C-alpha positions, 0 to 999 in steps of 0.5 A, a space after each residue: 349285592 352279593 357276587 357269585 363267590 359269596 353266594 357259592 360260599 354261603 351255599 357250601 356253608 349251608 350244605 356243610 351244616 346239614 351234613 353235621 351229625 348233631 346229637 338227637 334231642 332227648 325227649 323229656 316226655 313220659 314214655 308211653 303216656 297219652 298227653 291228651 288224657 284227662 288230668 292236671 298238668 303243671 308247666 314252666 316256660 322260660 323266656 328266650 335266653 331267660 331275658 327279663 322280658 315280662 316286666 311291664 304290666 302291659 306285657 304281663 297282661 298280654 301273657 295272661 290274656 293268651 293264657 285265659 283265652 286257651 279254653 276258647 280254642 281247646 274245649 277240653 282245657 280247664 285253667 287253674 292258677 298261673 303266674 307271670 314272672 319277669 322271665 318265666 311263666 308257671 301254670 296249672 291246668 286240667 284236661 277234662 276227662 274223655 267223654 264216653 263213646 256214646 257222646 259226640 266226639 270232639 278233637 282233643 289236642 295233646 299238651 304240646 299243641 296246647 302249650 305251643 298255641 299259648 306260646 305262639 299267641 302270646 309271642 305274636 301279641 307281645 311282638 305286635 304290641 312292641 311293633 316288631 315281628 318274629 322276635 323270639 319271646 319264649 325258649 324252644 321247650 318247656 318243663 311240664 309235670 303230670 300232677 299225680 294226686 291232690 297233695 301234689 296239686 296243692 303244692 303246685 298251687 301254693 308254689 304258683 301263688 308264692 312265686 312272686 314273694 320268692 323271686 329274690 331266691 328263685 333259681 330263674 332270677 339271675 340276681 338271686 340271693 341264696 338258695 330256695 329250698 322250695 324246689 325240693 318241697 315242690 317235687 316231693 
């Protein structure tokens, strides 16, 4: 049971935190770009604190099911290659082009909403499977890249397919051996 002095101290501490001027979080999104626009996207999502959480087949399958379920909730999403790694996820997907004005309009959700739904659904499912509630599974943000041409799409697909073979050298692997030159190739 808390006494009045402890409760008062907690309120003052909370108010002090609210008055701190934290630096504004810088957006990594391309300025002026419509992230609900048709096209290809590549995403990387890391686990919370890059913990090795996605190591069992059951958990990896749960993440895969959440990914494969996205088109059932977002009609403009077409899935492509993906891979679930021990502490991160890579996926390639497309937003269908907008339909002409004469067609029946449907709600288009932008990239952050689709990724947020995936993260939320997979985290809830993992927590339910592990009989726990509210435990963070994913980091707050994610990395995305607008795939600009077929050559880049090919590279993203090759990277996703080869990622498990390169795990020993992957920069997301806390026990990596050496450096992985694939990152330079991936973003050329």
